[in-house]
LUMKE-49228 format. One record per atom (N, C-alpha, C, O): x, z, y. Coordinates in steps of 0.02 Angstrom, whole numbers, plus 32768, in hexadecimal, padded with zeros to 4 digits. Layout:
XZY
...
# end
This chain:
DF4329263382
DF59291C333E
DF932949332E
DFBA295D3359
DF99295A32ED
DFCF298232D4
DFF3295A329E
DFD3293C3273
E034295932A1
E05C2937326F
E08E2966324F
E0AC29903271
E097295F320E
E0CA298331E9
E0F8295031C9
E0E0292331A6
E138295731D4
E168292731B9
E19C294C318F
E1C0297731A9
E19F293C314E
E1D0295A3121
E21029323120
E21128F6312D
E2462953310F
E28629333106
E2B0295C30D5
E2A1299730C9
E2E4293E30BB
E31229623090
E30D29543046
E336296D3020
E2DC292D3032
E2D5291E2FEB
E30D28EF2FD4
E33128D22FFD
E31328E82F93
E34628BD2F77
E34E28C82F2D
E32528E82F0D
E38428AD2F14
E39528B32ECD
E3CF28E32EC6
E40128DE2EE9
E3C929112E97
E3FC29432E8C
E3FF29532E41
E3CE294E2E1D
E43A29662E2A
E442297A2DE5
E42729C02DD9
E42429E92E07
E41429CD2D9B
E3FD2A102D89
E4312A442D9C
E46D2A3A2D91
E41A2A7A2DB9
E4462AAE2DD0
E4592AA72E19
E4762AD52E36
E44A2A6F2E36
E45B2A622E7B
E4292A7F2EAC
E3FA2AA22E98
E4332A6F2EEC
E4092A8B2F20
E3F32A552F51
E4152A232F5B
E3B92A602F6F
E39F2A372FA4
E37C2A642FD6
E3632A9A2FC4
E37A2A4F3014
E3552A733047
E3232A433067
E3362A113085
E2E42A543061
E2AF2A2D307F
E29C2A4B30C2
E29C2A8830CB
E28C2A2030F2
E2762A373133
E2362A133146
E22A29DA3132
E20E2A34316E
E1CF2A173186
E1C62A2B31CF
E1C92A6531E0
E1BC29F931F8
E1B22A04323F
E16B29F33253
E15129BE3242
E14B2A213276
E1072A16328E
E1082A0332D8
E1302A1D32FF
E0DC29D532EA
E0D829C0332F
E09029AA333F
E06829A13311
E08229A2337F
E040298D3393
E01A29C333B8
E03729ED33DA
DFD929C233B0
DFAD29F133D2
DFAB2A3433AD
DF7E2A413387
DFDE2A5C33BA
DFE52A9C3397
DFE42AD633C8
E00D2AD933F6
DFB52B0333BD
DFB42B4133E3
DFDE2B7533BE
E0062B9933DD
DFD42B7A337D
DFFB2BA73354
DFF22B92330B
DFC52B6C32FB
E01E2BAA32E0
E01B2B9A329A
E0142BDB3272
E03C2C09327B
DFE22BDD3248
DFD82C18321F
E0032C1331E0
E0412C1531E4
DFE42C0B31A6
E00A2C053168
E02A2BC03162
E00F2B8F3179
E0642BBE3141
E0852B803130
E0992B8430E7
E09F2BBA30CA
E0A52B4A30CA
E0B92B4B3084
E0D52B0A306C
E0D02AD6308D
E0F22B0D3031
E10A2AD3300E
E0E32ACB2FCD
E0D92AFC2FA8
E0CF2A8F2FBF
E0AB2A7D2F82
E0D02A432F61
E0F72A202F82
E0C32A392F21
E0E12A002EFF
E0B029E12ECF
E0812A022EB8
E0BC29A22EC1
E08E297C2E96
E0B529472E70
E0E029252E8B
E0A429402E30
E0BF290B2E07
E08628DC2DF5
E04C28F12DF6
E094289D2DE5
E05F286D2DD5
E03228862D9D
E04B289D2D69
DFF128802DA7
DFC128942D74
DFB128DE2D71
DF8928F22D46
DFCF29062D9C
DFC3294D2D9B
DFAD29652DE0
DFB729442E12
DF8E299F2DE0
DF7629BC2E1E
DFB029D82E48
DFE429ED2E2E
DFA629D82E89
DFD629F52EB6
DFD82A402EAC
DFA32A602EA5
E0132A5D2EAB
E0192AA42EA0
E0412AC52ED8
E06C2AA72EF7
E0312B042EE4
E0542B2A2F16
E09A2B3C2EFD
E0A32B4F2EC3
E0CB2B372F29
E1102B492F1A
E1222B8A2F3D
E13A2BB92F1D
E1182B8C2F7D
E1292BC72FA4
E1002BC82FE4
E0F32B943002
E0EA2C032FF8
E0C22C0B3034
E0E22C3E3061
E1052C6C304B
E0D52C3730A2
E0EF2C6630D2
E0BD2C6E310B
E0A22C3D3125
E0B02CAC311F
E0812CB93155
E0A52CB43198
E0E12CAB319C
E07D2CBB31CD
E09A2CB63210
E0C72CF13221
E0EE2CED3251
E0C32D2631FB
E0EE2D603207
E1262D6531D3
E14B2D9631D3
E12B2D3331A8
E1642D30317B
E1592D4A3134
E1892D4C310D
E11D2D5F3123
E1102D7330DE
E10F2D3630B1
E0F22D0330C3
E12E2D3B3077
E1342D02304B
E1162D0F3006
E10E2D482FF1
E1062CD82FE5
E0ED2CDB2FA1
E1052C9D2F7C
E0F62C652F90
E12C2CA72F48
E1482C702F22
E1252C682EDF
E1102C992EC0
E1202C2B2EC8
E1062C1E2E86
E1372C392E52
E1732C3A2E5D
E11D2C502E19
E1472C6C2DE5
E17E2C3C2DCF
E1B62C502DBF
E16E2BFC2DCD
E19D2BCA2DB5
E1DB2BC32DE0
E20E2BAB2DC9
E1D62BD72E1F
E20E2BCF2E4D
E2292C112E67
E25A2C112E8D
E20B2C472E54
E21F2C892E6C
E2682C972E5C
E27E2C8F2E23
E28D2CAC2E8E
E2D42CBA2E85
E3002C7E2E91
E33D2C862E96
E2E32C432E95
E30A2C062E9F
E2FC2BE52EE2
E3292BC92F01
E2BE2BE82EF8
E2AA2BC92F37
E29D2BFE2F6C
E2862C352F5C
E2AD2BED2FA9
E2A02C1A2FE1
E27F2BF4301A
E2992BC23032
E2452C0C302E
E2212BED3066
E2302C1530A6
E2352C5230A4
E2352BF230DD
E2412C12311D
E2202BE83154
E20E2BAE3149
E21A2C05318E
E1FC2BE031C6
E21C2BF53207
E2372C2C320E
E2182BC93237
E2302BD5327A
E1F42BC732A8
E1E42B8D32B5
E1D52BFB32C0
E1992BF232E8
E1A62BCF332B
E17C2BA93343
E1E02BDB3348
E1F12BBB3387
E1F92B70337F
E1E42B4933AA
E2172B5C3347
E2222B15333A
E1E82AF43315
E1E62AB7330D
E1B92B1D32FE
E17F2B0432D9
E1952AE03299
E17E2AA9328B
E1C12B003275
E1DA2AE33237
E1D42B1431FE
E1D22B503208
E1D12AF831C2
E1D32B203185
E2032AFD3156
E2052AC03152
E22A2B253133
E25D2B0A3106
E2562B2730C1
E2372B5B30B7
E2722B033091
E2732B1A304C
E2B92B0F3030
E2CD2AD63024
E2DD2B453027
E31E2B423008
E3152B452FBC
E2FB2B762FA2
E32B2B112F9A
E3222B0C2F52
E3662B0F2F30
E3902AE32F39
E3712B432F09
E3AE2B4C2EE4
E3A12B4A2E9A
E3672B522E84
E3D52B402E73
E3CF2B3F2E2A
E3972B112E13
E36D2B242DEA
E3962AD62E2E
E3612AA72E20
E35F2A922DD7
E3932A8B2DB6
E3232A892DBE
E3182A752D79
E2F32A322D77
E2D12A212DA7
E2F92A0D2D41
E2D429CD2D3C
E28929D52D47
E26929A82D63
E26D2A0C2D32
E2262A182D3B
E2122A232D83
E1D62A272D93
E2432A2A2DB0
E2342A2E2DF7
E22829EA2E16
E21429E62E50
E23429B52DF1
E22A29712E0A
E1E229672E1E
E1B429712DF5
E1D729532E5C
E19329492E76
E198292F2EBD
E1CD292D2EDB
E15E291D2ED8
E15929112F1F
E14629532F3F
E11429722F2C
E16C29682F70
E16129A72F91
E13F299C2FD4
E15429722FFC
E10A29C22FDF
E0E229BB301B
E0E329FA3045
E0DF2A32302A
E0E929F23085
E0E42A2830B4
E09B2A3130C9
E0782A0030D4
E0862A6F30CF
E0432A7F30E5
E0452AB2311D
E06F2AE0311C
E0192AAA314D
E0152ADA3184
DFCD2AE53198
DFA62AB6319E
DFBC2B2331A2
DF7B2B3631BC
DF842B3D3208
DFA32B6C3220
DF682B0D322D
DF772B063274
DF3A2B17329F
DF032AFE3294
DF462B4032D0
DF152B4E3304
DF242B1E333C
DF5B2B1F3359
DEF42AF3334C
DF012ABC337B
DEED2ACB33C3
DF032AA833F0
DEC52AFE33CE
DEB02B103411
DEB12B5C341A
DEC22B8133EC
DE9F2B723455
DE9B2BB93464
DE662BDB3439
DE6A2C17342D
DE342BB53424
DDFE2BD133FC
DE172BE633B7
DE3A2BC03395
DE062C2333A3
DE1E2C3E3364
DE032C173328
DE232C1732F3
DDCA2BF8332F
DDAB2BD432F8
DDC52B8E32EF
DDB42B6C32BE
DDEE2B76331D
DE082B32331A
DE452B2F32ED
DE7D2B243304
DE3B2B3932AC
DE712B3A327B
DE632B073245
DE2C2B053229
DE952ADF3235
DE8F2AAD3201
DED12AA831D9
DF062AB831F3
DECB2A91319C
DF062A853172
DF212A3F317D
DEFA2A0F3184
DF632A393180
DF8329F93187
DFB929F23152
DFD62A23313C
DFC529B4313F
DFF629A5310A
E02829713122
E01829443149
E0652979310A
E09829473116
E090290C30E7
E065290C30BB
E0BB28DA30EF
E0B6289E30C6
E0D628A63082
E0CB287D3055
E0FD28DA3079
E11D28E73039
E16428CD3037
E174289A3057
E18F28EF3013
E1D328D93009
E1E528E22FBF
E1D629152FA1
E20528AF2FA3
E21428AE2F5B
E25128D92F4C
E28528D32F6C
E24A29032F1A
E282292A2EFF
E28929172EB5
E25A291F2E8E
E2C328FF2EA3
E2D028EB2E5E
E30C29112E44
E342290E2E62
E30329342E0D
E339295C2DEF
E349293D2DAB
E31F293A2D7F
E38629262DA4
E39C29072D66
E3BF29392D39
E3DB296A2D51
E3BC292C2CF8
E3DC29582CC8
E41E293C2CB0
E440295C2C87
# end
């Protein structure tokens, strides 16, 4: 089994900062792409920021210049530094990881964390 556990969510005023972290554990051979997604009630989950196993990143336009995704391959973690937060950033943030679970190259599956609430007040 593979588990992803997010932490760092909370309530913050507009203009403030939060840092989200996600730790992967379990039957992991290696981790390919990782990312952060967010979802509000009644809407589809959307991509926030993605990062490859070699550190290439892609940020959503809505967060570009404000959020920074990073990863530590040795610790099997991915983080999201969120600065200049806006009320529209309020959502449940989910960690995602594309995990290779065995030596076999084809043994790759997506895993999701339980989500952490981020609330930005005005």
